[in-house]
N, C-alpha and C positions, 0 to 999 in steps of 0.2 A: 519458627512458627509451628504451633501444634496443628494436627489435622482438624481438631475441633474449631480452632480459630479460623482456619482456612475456609471452613464451611460457611462462615458468617459473611453475608453480603448485606447491602443496604436494606434489602427487603427480606432477608433470611433465606433466599433461594440458593439452591445448590445446582451447579451445572449438571445436566443429565449424565454425562459420561463419568462424573465423579460419584454418582449415586449407586455404587455397587460395582459389580464386575461387568465391564463392557469390553467386547472383543469384536474385531472386524476380520473377515476372511476373504482372500482373493477369490473371485469367481472362476469357475472352470472355463476352458476355452469356448465351450458351447454357450456359456452364459455371459462371457465378457463383453460381447457387443450390446447386451441388453441391460446388464447390471454393473454398477460400479463396485459393489461389494455385497457380501452377506454378513450378518452380524448377530450377536447374541447379547443379551443384557439380563443379568440377575440383579434385581433391585434389593439393596441391603439397607437403605436409608429412609427414614420417615421425614415428613416435612415437604414443603414446596420444592419442586424440581423444575428447572427451566430448560426446555429444549429450544436452543437458539436456532434461528434460520440458517440454512446452508445452501439453498437453491435447488435442493433435490426433493424428489417424491419417493416415498417408501411403501413397501408392502410388508405388513407385519402380522404375526400370529401371536395372540395373547388370549388367555382365558377361553381357549377352545374356539376362537373365531379369528377370521382373517379380516384385516382392515387395510384400506388405502389411506395413507396420510399424505395429504396434499402439501405442496410447498408453502412455507410460512413467510409472511412479511415481517412478523415480530415474534418474540419468544412465545412458546406455548407452555401452559402449565397443566398438563393432564393429571387426572387422579391416579397416582402411583403409590403402591403400598409395598413395604418390605416383604420379600418372599416371592414377588411376581417374577416370572420368567418369560422373557419375550425373545422371539427370533424374528429376523427381518431380512429383507433384500432391498437394497437401495438402487433404484433405477438409474441407468446411465443417462446423460443429458439427451433429452428428446425421446427416450424409450417409453416413459410413462404414458405420454399421449398416444403412442402407437399401441401399446398393450391394452389401454383402457378405452381406446377409440373415442377420445374426447379431448378438447383443449384443457390443459391443466389450469387455466384461469377459472374453469368451472368448479374446481375443488380446492382452490387456494385457501389455506387456513382451516381446512375441514378434515375430519377423520370419519371415513364412511365405510360401512361393511362392503367387502368385495362383492358379495352377492347382489348388492344394489347397483353395481356398475358393470360387472362381468359375471353373470350367473353361471355360465358354463365353466369358466375357470374356477370359480368358487366351488362348484360341484365336484371338480376333480381334486382340488387341493384340500379343502376343509375336512372332509370325512377321514382321509388318510392321515392327516396330521393329528386329528383328534384321537384316532385309534392308536397312535404311537405313544406308548407308556414309558419308553426309555428316553429320558431327557437328552442323553448324549447322542441318540440317533435322530433326534428331531430335525436338527439343522441339515445333516446330510440327506435326510429324506426330503426336506423342503427343496434343497438344491436339485435333487434328482427329479422331482416333480416339475420344477420350473424348467429343467432341461427338456422334458417332454413337451411342454408348452412352447418352448423357444423354437422348436423345429417348424412350427406353423406360423411364427411371427416374423414380420418384416423387421429388418434392422432399422434403427432410427435414422432420420434424415441427417446426412453429414453436416448440414448447416447448423444443426443444434449444437454439435461439438464445437464448431467454430465460434458461434455466439457465446457459448459458455467460456471458452478459452479467452476470448477478447475481454469479457467482463472480469474474468479472473485476474487479468493482467492490468486492468485499470483503463481509464477513459481514453488514454492515448491510442489504444488499439481500435476504438470504435469506428473512427473515420476510415481507417484502412480496411476494416471489415466490410463496411458499406460498399467501398470500391470493389472489393473482391467478390462480394455477392451481387454487385450491380443493383442495389436497392436503395431507396431513400430512407430517411429517418422514420417516417410513419410506417413503412413496410417492416422495417427492423423491429419496431415496437410491437406490431401485431404478431410477428413471428416469435418474438420473445414471450409474449403472453401465451401463445399456443404451446410452446415447448416447456416453459418454466413457470407459468402461472402469473407472471407480472412483467413489466417493461424492463428494458435493458438498464435503465438508471437504478431501479430497485435491485436488480440482479447484481449490478456493480457494488452497491452498498453492502449487500449480503456477503458477497465474496471478499470484500475488503475486511469485513468483520472476521471472516474465517482466516484471512491472512494474519490478522492480529492474534487470533487464537493459536495458530501454528507457530508464530514467532514467540509467543509466551512459553509454549512447551519446549521450544528449541533452545531458548536462551534464558538464563537466570541472572544475567548481568546487565541487560539493556534497561535503561530508564524508561519511564512512560513516554517522555518526550521523544526518545529515540525509537521506541516501538511505534509511535504515531507516524513518524516519517517513513520508517521501513515498511509499514503496512500500507502506506499510500494516503494517509490523511494529510490535510494541509498543515495542521499543527495539533498540539495536545488538546486544546479546547474543542476543536472540531471532532477529534476522536471521542472525547467525553460525551458530547452531544449525540453523536451518531450511535455509539454503543448504548447509551442510555435509552434512546428511542427504540433501538432494535431488541434490546434484551431486558431492560429495566435495571440492569446492574451497572456499576461503575467499572472502568478499566482496572482500577486498583483492586477491586474485589475479585474480578475475573483472574487477574494476574496472580493473586494470592492463592486461589484455588488451583490454577493450572501449574504452579511451580511447587506445590506441596506433594510429597509422596503419598 
């Protein structure tokens, strides 16, 4: 299959990480409790780009401004043009609510200037990043500035990592998690809304989607039916419905994009 053919999905959308050069970088030890990774993205493709939900919240710098991108329930289709360069930092589970001093349910599905949520942090970060003319130095500078802020920030509540891990492994872990945290279903739902922007069931659906994506990248031989079972869907029809609801794409369209060089 050609690269051009792989770009075509049912609605013409391209998965964001296929729309140019996307790279992730491990955080420094100082940032590791607060951020899952830092990343850079140089957009090289025109047309609609789908950013599929992953259960995370990001802080990103683009066009001279810092934005907080809240967790998504379904795919987002932001205005992206070839030539855009974006750098970002993905909050670790629970860290976004700590750094922003608000429940992530208040910013679910939204992209908000950092200055509207944390003016002091924006005042430290934005001018320094805007003055950096060397593109190669922008991400290391971003990491250094975040490390300065991290000294004053509390680490996320350990329960956030436990909730995320349980959702990541599927519904079989949720009952055990409630026993471990000694909380009921309603409390677990409230805490998931605080840490991740939505309830545990939605977080499970989002993480199952991400398991499907990881499996597609790892194997070029599994059939869609096998991918469905490996990812944790009840069957292929269930996978098709869920992925369509979450991304607007079909599993076959995503598989084609994810297995093409």
